[in-house]
N, C-alpha and C positions, 0 to 999 in steps of 0.2 A: 595514643591511648584513647580508649572508648570514652572516658570521662571528659576529655577535651574536644572530642570530635563533634562537628555540627553538620548534619546531613542537610544539604542545601537543595538538591534536585533529585527527584525520583522519576525514572523512565521505565515504562513497562511495555512489553510486546506479548500479547496473548495469541500464540499461534495455534495451529490445529493439533499439535502434539504437546508442546511445552510452552509455559509462560516464563519469559525472561524478565529479570529485574535488574535495574542499573541504578546504583546509589552513587551520588557525587557529593563530596564534602566541601567545606569552605575553601580549601586550597586547590580544588580541581581534581583531587584524587578520587578513584572510583573502584567499586567492586561489583561483581556480577552474581546474581542469584538465579536459581532455576527451580521450577516445580512443574508437575504435570498440569496441563490445562483442564479446567473443570467446566465444561460447556453448560451444564445445567445451572450453575451458580458460579460465575467467573470470579466473584469476590474471594472464593475459597482458594483457588489457584493463585490469585493475585497476592493474597496475604501469605500463603505458604512460600512463595518465591521471595517475599520480603524477609521472612524468617531465615531462609537459606542465605540470602545476601548479607544480612546483618551478622551472621556467624563469622564471616571473614574479618570483621572488625571487632570480634569478641563482644558482640552485643547480643544479649538475650532479648530478642524482639518481643516475646510473649510478655515479659515483665517490663521492658524499658521503652516500648513504642511510645508510650505517653510522655516520655522525656524527650524523645527526638522529633516526633511528628509536628509538634507546635512550632518548631524552628524551620521546617521545610517550606521553601518558597513556592515550589511548584511540583505537582505530581502529574505526569503525562502518560496517557494510555494510547496504545494502538492495538487493534485486534480485528476479529472477524465476526463479532456477534451479529451485526446487521446483515452481513453477507450470508451467514448461516441461516438466518430466518428466511431470506429470499430463496436460497438454494433448496431448502427443505420445504418451502411453501407452507410455513406455519405462522404466517402473519395475521394481521387483523382482517376481519370481515368488513370490507369497505364498500360503500355506495358511491356512485359517480353521477353527477349532474353535468350534462354537456349541452352544447348548442344543438338544437333540434336538427336532425338530418345527419348527425355525426356520431350517433350512438354505437355504430359498428366499427369505429376507428381501431379499437384494440384488436378486433378480429382481422382487420385488414393489415395492420402493422406497417412498418416501413419495409420496402423491398430488401434493404440491406440487412434487416434484422433476421430474415429467414435464413440467411447464410452465416450469421454471426456465430463465431465460436467453432465452426466446422473446419476440418482440415481441407487442404487444397483438393485432394482427390474427391472428398465428399461434396465439395462445392460444385464439382463438375457433373454430378449425377442428380437429376431432378428428384429421384426417389427419396433423397435425404432432406429435401426442402419442405419440411412440414411446419405448419404454424404452431407457435408456442401457446400453451394454455394461458389465457389472459389472467392478470392479477385480479380483475373484477369480472365475474360472469355477466353475460348479457342481461340476465334478469334483474341485475342490481344497477342497471344504467338507465337513467331517464333523461330525455331531451327537453329543453325549454326553448321557446321561440325568442330570438333576439339576434342582432347582428351588429358587430363592430367591423369597420372596413380595414383594409390594409394600411390606410392612413390614420386610423384611430378614430374615425368618425362613427357615431352611433346612427345608423340608417334605419334600423328596425328596433323599436323600444323593447325592453324586457316585458314579456307577458307574465306579470306577477302572479296571476292565479295558477299558471302552469308551474311556476317555481314552488308555490305552496303545495300543490298536488304532488310534485316530485319528492319533496321532503317528507310529506306524510306517507307516501308510498314506500320510501326507503326505511323510515322508522318502523313501519309495520312489519318489515322483514328483518328486524333486529340487527341492523348494521352497527358496527362499532366505531364508525367514523365516516364523514362525508367529504368527498373531494369535489370541488367546483372547477370545471375546465371549460371555458368559453373561448371561441376563436378570437385571436388578436387582442386578447385581454391584457397582454403585456404592454400594449400601446395605450390602452384605455381600460382600466379595471372597473369602471363604474357599474357594469352589469354584474360582475362577480361579487362586488361588495354588496350590492343590493340583494342578491341571492343569499348571501351569508346573513344579512339582517333578517330576511324573511325566515331563514332556517332557525335563527335564534328565537324568533317570535313563536314559531310552531313548537319548538322544543320546550319553551317556557310554558306554553299552554298544556303540553302533555306531561310536564314534570320530568323531562329527559334532558340529560346533559352529555353531548357527544362532541369530540373535537371536529373542527371544520378546517379544511385545507384549501386555500385558494391558489391556483396555479400562478396567478399574477404576483403573488407574494413569495411563494416557495421557489419558483423558477421563471422569472420574468424575462425570458429570452425567446428568440425565434425558433423555428422548427417545431410545429405544433405537436407532432406525435411524440417527439423526445421530451417536450415540456410536459405532456400528459404522463408519460411513463415515469419521469423523474418525480413528479408530484405524487404519483401513486406509490413509488418506492418509499418516499418519505412517510406517507400515511400507513403503508402496509407493513414495512419492516423497520425503518429507522426510528420512528417515534416509539414503537414498542420496545426496541432494543435499548432505549434510554433507561429502562428499568434496571438492566444489568449494570449500566454505568452508575446509576444512582445508588445501587447496592454497594458498589465499590467505594463511592464517595462517602456514603454513610458509615461504612466500616472504618474509613480513615478518620472521619470527623469524630467518631466515638472514642478515638485515641488521641484527639487533640489537634488534628490537622485543621487549619483555619481557612484555607482557600478553596475555590472550586476545583474539581478534577478537570483536567484539560485532555482533549482528544486530538489526535493527528487527523487532519482532513486529507482527502485523496490528492489534493493539490500540493501536499507537502507542508502545509501551514498548521497552526494550532488554533483551537477554539475551545471555549467553555462547553461542557457537555449539555448545557441548556441552549446551545446555539440553535436558532430557529430553522436552519437548513441542515439538519444533522445527517441527511442522506448523503451529503458530500463526504462523509467519513466511511461510507460503505466499503471502500477498497483501501482502508488505511493500513491494514496489516503489513504488506511488504514495503510500503512507502518509506517507513522509518529507515530502512537500510540505505536507500538511495540518498536520503537527506544526510545520513551519517557519512556516506561516501563523499557528498558535496562538501561537507565540513572538513573532512580529512584532506580533500584536494587542496583546500586553502592552506592547510598546515604544511603539506608536503610540496606545495608549488606545482601541482599537477593540473593540466587543463582538461584532458580527456580520460575518462575512466569507465571501464565496464564493471558494473556492480553485479556480482553473482551471489545469490543467497540460496543455499541448500539446507533444507530441514528434513523433517520426517515425511512430508507430504509432497512438496513441490520443489522445483528449481526455478527461481525467478531471476530475470536479467533486466537491468536498467542501465541507462547511459547518462553520463555526465559529459557535456560538450562545452568547451570553453569555460569550464568551471560552473556551468549551470545545468540543472536537470531539464529533461525534455517533457513538455506538458501537452496533453491532448485535451481538446475541448469536449469530446464525448468518450464514453467508455462502454465496452461490451461486457455484460455480465449475464450469465445464465441465458444465453442466446437472445438477450435484449439489449437495446441501446439506450443509454441515459445521458442527459445533458449534465455531466458532472466533470468539471476540470480535474484532470487526473495526471499524476506523474506517470509517464509511460513505463509500464512493466510488462514484459512478455514472459509468460509462465508455461511450464510443461510439468506433467506428472513425472517426477524423478526424485523421489525422496527415499530415505533409508527405511521408511515404513512400508514401501510398496510390496505387495504380495507377489510371490513367485509360484506359478502354476504350470502344469503340463496340459497343453491343449489336447483333449482326447481325440480330436479329429486329425490333427496334423502331427501329433506326438512331438511338438516343439515347445520349448520353454517360453512362457510369456511373463512379462514383468508389468504389473499394474493393470489398468489404471487405479484399481482400488488400493487403499492404504489402511494399515492397521491403526494409525493414529495413536492417541495417548491411551485409549481404552478400547480393546484390551492391550494394544501395543504389540511389538514383535514377540516371537515365541520365547526368546531369551528373557523377557520380562516375567515369564511364568505367571501370567494373569488370565489364562484360559484360551489364548489363541494357539492353534496348532498348524497354521499355514505359514510357511517360512517367508522371510522378508530379506531385503537387501542387508539390513543391519545384522541379521543372524549370520549372513555370509562373512561379514567383517569380524564377527566374534569368533567363529570357528577357525578362521584363517589367521588369527593372532593379531590383527590390526587394532582391535579394541581390547582394552583390559577389563575383563569381567568384574574385577574387584575395585575398579576406580571410576566406575560410571557414576556421574553426579557426585564425584568426590567420595565414592564408596557407599553412598546412601541407598543405592539400588544395586543389589548384586545380580549380575546377569548369569543365567543358567546356560553354560556352554554345551553341556551334555544334551539338554533338551533341544537346543538349536540344531546341533549336529544330527540328532535323530530325525527331526522334522525335515531337514534338507535331504537327508539320505533316503527316507522312506517315501516322501512325496515328490521329489524331483530327480535325485541322482540315480536311484535304483531303476525307476521306469525308463531312464535314458541309457542305463548301463555305463555310467561314468562315476569317477571318484567324487565324493562330496566336496573335497577341497578344490579339485579342478573345476567343478561346476561353479563353486563360489567365486573363484578367480575369474571365470568367464562372465558371471553376473556383474562383477565389479568393472570389468573392461567394457561390458555392454552399456552400463549406465554412464560410464565416463564418455563413451562414444556419443551417446544420446545427448549429453549435456554439451560436449564440445561442438557438435553440429548445431545445437541451438544457439550457442554464442556466435558462431559464424553466420547463422541466418539472421539474427537480430541486427547485426551490423550491415550485412550485405544487402538486405532488402531496403535499407535506407541509403545505400550508396556510399557507405563509409569503409575505410580500410582499417583492419585491426592493427596495422603497423603504426597507426597514430595514437593507439590507446594503451594504457596500463590496465591491468585487471586485478580486482580485489575479490578474494574469496572469503565468505563469511557464512553465518548460520551455524547451527550446532554441528552439521556434517560437512560444511564447506571446506575447512582445512584438511579433513581426512581424505577428500577426493580431489583437492585442488591440483595436485601434481598430475593426476590422471586426465582431468578434463581441460587443463590448460596446455598439456603437452603438444608440441607441434604447431601451436598458434603463433603467428608472427607478431607478438606483442612487444611493447617497449619495456615492460616489466610486470612481474606477478608478485602479489604480496597478500599477507593476511595479518591479523593483529591478535594479541593475547585475549581480547574480549570479543572475539569473532562470534561466539555463541549468543551474545546479547547485543549484536551490532545494531539490530533494528531498534532495540530499546535505547542504545546509545544515540541513534539518530533522532529518536523522539526527544531525548534530553538536550540535543544540540540544536533543536529547531526553534526559531523565534516565533513569537505570538503574532500570527498573521490571519487576517480575514480577507476574503476575496468577494467582490460584489460585481455583478454583471447586469447589463441592461441592453436590450436590443434598440437599434436606432436605424435610420435610413439616410445614409450619407453617400452621395455620388459625386465624384470629382473627375470629370472628363479630362483627357490629356490636353494640356495647354489652357486650363481654366483661367479665366481672368480673376482679378483681385476681388471683385464683388462676389463671384461664386465661392471663392475660398472663404470669404468672411461669412457668407450665408451658411455654408456647411460647418464652419467653425462654431457658429452660434449653436447649432444642434449638438455638437460635441460638448461645448461648455455647459449647456443646460443639463445634459445627461450626467456629466461628471459631478456637477454641483448637487444634483439630486442624490447620487450614490454617496457622496462625501457626507451629507447630512445623516443618512442612514448608518454609515460606517461609524461616525463619531458617536452617535447615540448608542449603538450596540457595544462599542468598545468601552464606553464609560459605564454602561449598565453592568459590564462584566468586571468592573473594578480597575480598569486601566486609566490612569490620569490623562487628561487631554494633552498635557505637555509632552507625554511620552509617545504619543501616537504620530506615526509618520504616514502620510498619504502619498500614494504614487498613482498617476493616471496611466491607463492602459487603453489601447485601441486595437481592434481586431481588423486588420487590413488585408485586402486581397486585390488582385487585378480584376477589372470588370469582366464578369462572365465566368470566373473560376468558381469552383465549388467549395474550396477550402481557403481559410484565411490564416494569417500569421499574427501571433500575439506580439504587439510592439509596445515597449515602454516609451511613453511619450517624453520627448526631451523638454517639453514645456508644460506647465500646469494648466494653461489656458491658451486658446487660439485668439490672441489679441491683435494679430496682424497677418497679412498674407505670408509674410516671412515665417511666422510660427507654423502655419500649415505646411509650408515647404520643408521645415525641419522635421515635422512628423512623417511626411512622405519619404524624406531622405533616410530616416531611421528605419522605415519599412524596407526600403530598397537595400539598405546595408544588411539587414537581418535576412531578407529573402535570398540575397546573394550568398550569404554564409551557409544557408541551409541547402539551396538548390543550385548553386553556382551561377556565375554571371550570365551564361548563355541562356538561362531560363527566364531572364527578365523580359518584360514586355510593357514598358510604360505607355506605349502608344494606345494600349487598350483602355487606359484610365484606371481609376481606383474606386473601390467600394469599401465602406465601413458599415457593416450590418450589426456590429455589437461593440460596446465599450465597457470599460471596467475600472474599478478602483481596488488597490491593495492598501489595506490599513494594517500597519505593523507596529510592534513594540519589541525592542530588544530585551532578551532575558538572559540570565546567567547560563553559561555553557560549561561542559566538561573541559578540563585543561589537558591538552596533549603536551606533556613535558618533554623538554630536550635534555638529554643526559650526556654525561661525559662518556666518550668511547673508551672501552676497556680492551683487553687482549682477545685474540681470536679463539683461544682455548676456553671452553666453558669452565666455570668453577666446579671443583670436585663435588660439592654438595648438590649440584644440579644433575649429576649423573645418577641414574636409578638402577642400572644394571642392564640385563639383556633379556630378550624374549624371542621365541621362535615365531617366525612369520612365514606364511606360505606365499612365495612369489615365483613366478615363471616355472610352475610345476615342481618346485623344490622348497624344502624348509631351509630358511636362512636365519642367522642370528642378527637381530636388529638392536642397536644401542637405544637405550631409553633415557629420556631427559624430562625433568620437571620444568614446564614452560615458565612458571613464575620465578624460577631461580636463575634463568638465563639472563645475561647482561648485554647491553649495547656493545657492539664490536665482536661478539661471539660468532663463530662459524661452525656449522654442523654438516658433515657429509652423510649422505644416505649410504647404506640403509639405516634409517633411524626413525624413531617415533617420539614426538614431543607431546607430552601429556599435560592436560590441565583438568581440573574437576569438571569443567563444562564442555570441553572439546578435546579432540585428538588431531594432531598435525602429523600426517604420514609423509615421510621423505624417502622416496624410493632410490634405488641404486642409480647413479648417474646424475643425481640432483644434489644441490647444496643450498643451505639456508644461511643467509647473512642477516644479522640484526643491526638495524641502524640506530641513530641517536634518539629516535622517537619510540624505540622498541617496536618498530614495524619489522615483521619477518618477511624478508625478500627471498623468493624461491628462484634459483638459477640453475642452469645446466653446468655441471662440472666441466671445466676446460682442461 
């Protein structure tokens, strides 16, 4: 009953097309809501998806939100607002103060950045290697004389008159924020701090107030160029995007919500939207699904999982290995490289909103990369778009029910979709519109299947060791197609697949990550004195980060007794370019044996990732960075275990039949209501299992079995 229900957790995922909402009650039960994303004001789509979800619990959200929201413990958001500002280059006008002589660093870039985001063929041709437009133009960059060495020693003092002149110069050009980036400041920030003090003095004199961003505070780690771009990302797009998040929080608080809105960080953890390093949430959108997959792995007892998320715009693939997600220290976004710890996700353009066009030169069908998104959407939305999409193909071939999209709230125009496909694609090629649509579906399935194979193969893994989960609004509809023929241990989806990323948000603990560069060298066969000397540097760094972590967690309302601190070291063999994140088995290096335990943990993880033959302890060890994870456990959705029932679905789950175009013929497909199916039920294809938020297509030769957790396993009929 709605009167007795208490909504405990709210998870939201604002994608490029739809905003998904996940409500969890006090008993772990949940419902899914969906609404179109509203990029100009995301609070509108956020609220409309809440209205949609509440309806499934017979709650009139417009009237009763003030009764339920005061009881909610946490509202969690993940989305693409920061990323969209970066991609569209509509961020703040930022000024930059650098070490003199390094004003052209943004023009030079890192060599790897020139290739970032390009396909393998493009990487081979120099003509494609063009420099990116810098986030800050050269005319808004001023250098100041100073120098901190690689050991953190100030060998040239800050020329304060130059700092004052630089600030005055930038203010005269109406910048909206100032970034200070001085070499090696992460080891000794004294010059950056002094520049900030001078800037405050100048702004006070001129009656101006602008935000200041110090690289030593925003991103205090090595790799000077990536530290610069990461700090600029925060100033340029992340901090401005905070306005969208604040508008959502204000809308919640107007109806009685008492706590801060939380956001998913790219590392798969949660933070308050006032988090000082909000740029770490730039890539949060697809991350929720991987975190949901990790939580589901623990419930199902699965070690290795391929997470596949198909929506209207993209197809994202992430990996869970040994029950843990894969984390990268740097991320490539918009042909730039940023120092942002990020759950590894590999994405391609392969969504249901992708446009279909005939290339006038080759007279061949092309799919994407452009997408119709939420506005105007596919042709069948009847919102002004006349270019056919993948989704229109699914509508005219009978896979999608035009009268049950979003539970019937949006009627799809099948006639309009057919006309667009016929006139723009089928007629120019001289083929039947239904044959063309089936070919499009096969083509996008092939593209996604090859992407799954590539993601695992390039890392040296075998799909035979993995299960595969398909989710996203379109994931279940294409799951049988893109998983077909892959040597997987098992393939499955879940009833809440359409809001799986929002589910992942709701199942994520409250975690902050803190990192700091250091200089630790441990030659092979080091004596005890060397181990203790290097251990002292690690202890000092951990202690500094722990103080920052505890202070920020308590500022965000997390009691000290709930905070768990975990020490992390980034270890590599001497001379290698990349390191491995290692959870330290000890909180402090208090003896040579403690250092041996840390190195042993590195060796064990390195072997697990790269195999034993890749080890080279004779080279010695380097630790160029260390970190702290501060976490607090929060309530999660409950994946219930049910009693198994019979193989035959209940009669009320059967909805009838529908004509579906498969293998160049029309066939009768059995229709089922997903929410009415029971654990133990089995369904043979050809069948379509419908829910208000998604459609699960089961082709001929396939069978679906529902287990005790209501997980839908897709198998070959034997």
